[in-house]
N, C-alpha and C positions, 0 to 999 in steps of 0.2 A: 257773372263773376268768374274769375280765373283761378286755376289750381293754386297758384302762388298765394292768393289771398287766404285760402283755407290752411295751407301749410304754415303761413306766417302766424296765424292764430294759434296753432298747435305749438309752434316754437316759442311764442310769447308766453304760453302757459308754463313751459319749462323754465323760462327766465323768472317768472313770478315765483315759482316754487323755490328756485335758487336764491332769489332776493329775500324771501321770507326766512329761509334757513340762515342766510348771511346775517340778517338782523338779529335772529335768535342767538347766534354765537357771540354777539357783541353786547348782549344784555344780561344782567343778573336777574334771571326770571325765577319766580316761585315754581314749585312743582305744578301747581294748577295752571299757571300762565304758560309754562312749557308744554303741558298736555294740550292746551287749547291751540297753541301754535301748530303742534304736530297734527292735531285734528283738522285744522284749516288746510294744511298742506295735503293731507289725505283727501279732503273733499275737493280740492282743486285738481288733484290727480284723478279722482273719480270723474269729475266733469270732463277732463281731457279724454279719458277712455270713452265716455259717452259720445263726445264729438268725433273722435277717430272712427267710431262705428257708424255714426250718423252721416257724416259728410259725404262719403262715396255713395250713399244710398238715397240722397235727396233726389226725388223723381223729377223735379223741375230743372235740374242741371242738364246741360248738354251731355250726351253720352261720352264724348271725348274727355270732358272735364272729369266725369265720374271715373272713367278708366284711369286717367292720370292720378286721381286721388287714391285709387286702390293701390297703385304702385308706389306713390309718394308717401303713403301712410303706413306701408308695411313695416317700417322700422319702429313705428310708434305703438304697435300692439303690445 
């Protein structure tokens, strides 16, 4: 796998959160529904954080990919 594949996944997570938030602002949600959407966004962001920490530490990746991931994911911490 290439560094770009991993970075694309992280970027797509950001788009998913933005899309969920965009949907939220166009709907007349109950307080409970709004809270669930906010909880979903939080959980997606937690998953992103886990992946940002995991990706550069995957032992089966080539060392050059791991090093590229360290530098490429620095902005996502």
